[in-house]
N, C-alpha and C positions, 0 to 999 in steps of 0.2 A: 379263623383268623380275623382279628379285629383291625379294621381300618378306620382311622379317625380323620375327618375332613374339617379343616378350619377354613371357613369361607362365609362371607356375608352375601354371597351371590350364588347360592346352590343351584338356582335355575340355569345358570350359564354352564354348570358342570353336569347337568342332567344326563346327557348321552353317555358321558364318561362314567358316571356313577351307576347307570343302568347296566353297563357291561361288567363293572366290578361286582355288582349285586347278583349277577348270574352265576358266579362261582358258588358252589354248594357250601363251602365252609367259611364264607365271608360274612361278617357282620359289620355294618357301617354305622358309625355314630358321628355327630357333627356339632359344631359350635360356630357362632358368628363373630365371636370376639377372641382375641389372643388370650385374655385372662381366663376365659372359660376353657379354652384349649389347654392352657398350661395346668389349670386345676385338674382337668380330666386326665392328663398324662401323669400327673402326680398320683392320682388315685389308682389308675390301671394303665400300664404301658401297652399301646397298640403295636401290632406288627409293623405298621407303617402309618405315618401321618402325612396326609396330602394338605399342603399349605397353599392357600390362595389369598385373596384380599380379605383382611379382617378389619373390624371397625376401629381398633385401638392401637395398632402397631403395624409396622411393615412386615412383609413375609419373612425377610431375613432376620429381623429382630425376634420374631416368633421362633424361628429355627434355632437361633442362639439361646433363647430362653429354654427351649426343650432340651437342648444339649446340656445345659447346666443342671437340669433335673434328672435326665435319664439319657445318657450318651448312647444307649443301645436302641433307641427308637429310630427306625429307618425313616428318612424324610424324602418326600417328592414335592417339588415346588413349582407352582404354576407361574410362568414368567413370559413376558413378551420380548425379553432380551434375546439376542443371538446366543448360541451355545458358548461362544468364546467370551462374550461380555458377562454372561451369567457365571461362568466359571471364575472369572476375575473377581466378581463381587461376592461369590459364595465360598471362595477358597478357604479351607480350614474348617468349614462347618459340617463336612461329612455328608453332603446331600447326595442321596442315592441316584436321583433322577430329576432332570428338568422337564417339565410338562409344558406343552404349548398353551397359549391363552386364546380361547378355551382349549382344554385338553381334548384331543381326538379320541374317539372310542377305542381305536387301535392301541393307543398308549396305555389304556387300562389293562389290556392283555399283556403288554410288555412289562408293566409294573408288577403284575401278578407273577410273571415268569422270573423276574429279578428277585422278588421276595422268596419264591419257592427255591431258587438256586442258593439262597443264603441259609436256608434251613438245614440243620444237621441231618 
């Protein structure tokens, strides 16, 4: 399972990413800019994209850009907003999961469960 991480601060996500990488079938790729992430999604769609802070656009702008390229990419977004406020701002973008900022290692396991539950 390919997981793509769009973040200019991978070190802040290290514990979360370590848990993801412990899964035997998980491969993680990353980019620090939204443009790089959009180019990568166009070349090969990941099972999920984790969207954090990137250098050239907001997280939700990146989500919207991915949606226009491939609506089947599952999205998890790092946000410091409350669940309610995040839902208000991301409504209609099809975000699978809001992640804490920084995401807790336990959320990595939850994300994997959600992705596996979607698989046919």
